[in-house]
C-alpha positions in Angstrom: 18.4 -27.7 11.0 21.9 -26.4 10.0 23.3 -23.2 11.2 22.9 -21.6 7.8 19.2 -22.4 7.7 18.7 -21.1 11.2 20.5 -17.8 10.4 18.4 -17.4 7.2 15.2 -18.1 9.2 16.2 -15.5 11.7 16.8 -12.9 9.1 13.5 -13.6 7.3 11.6 -13.5 10.6 13.2 -10.2 11.5 12.4 -8.7 8.1 8.8 -9.8 8.3 8.4 -8.3 11.7 10.0 -5.1 10.6 7.7 -4.9 7.6 4.6 -5.4 9.8 5.8 -2.6 12.1 6.1 -0.1 9.2 3.2 2.1 8.2 1.5 0.8 5.1 2.4 3.9 3.0 6.1 3.5 3.7 5.8 -0.3 3.1 4.2 0.3 -0.3 6.9 2.9 -1.2 9.7 0.4 -0.3 8.0 -2.3 -2.2 7.5 -0.1 -5.3 11.1 1.0 -5.2 12.5 -2.5 -4.8 10.5 -4.1 -7.6 11.1 -1.1 -9.8 14.8 -1.6 -9.4 14.5 -5.3 -10.1 12.5 -4.5 -13.3 15.1 -2.1 -14.5 17.9 -4.6 -14.0 16.1 -7.4 -15.8 14.9 -5.1 -18.6 18.5 -4.0 -19.3 19.7 -7.7 -19.1 16.9 -8.8 -21.5 17.6 -6.0 -23.9 21.2 -7.1 -24.3 20.4 -10.4 -26.1 21.0 -9.0 -29.6 17.4 -8.1 -30.6 17.4 -4.7 -32.2 14.0 -3.2 -33.1 13.7 -1.5 -36.4 14.3 2.3 -36.3 11.1 4.4 -36.1 9.7 5.4 -39.5 11.5 2.7 -41.5 9.2 -0.2 -40.8 
């Protein structure tokens, strides 16, 4: 295994161990916050493709 893969494996194992050590309520809060941020970033990116919905009331 290359040094990069060993380093990545070490980081992932540490993160998994940390997540197991956290209380479930805190873990859920972090999970919601992370995926909420990812959703916002992808939503803004997807909205920038030129599709403009019709204005309300004119459809």
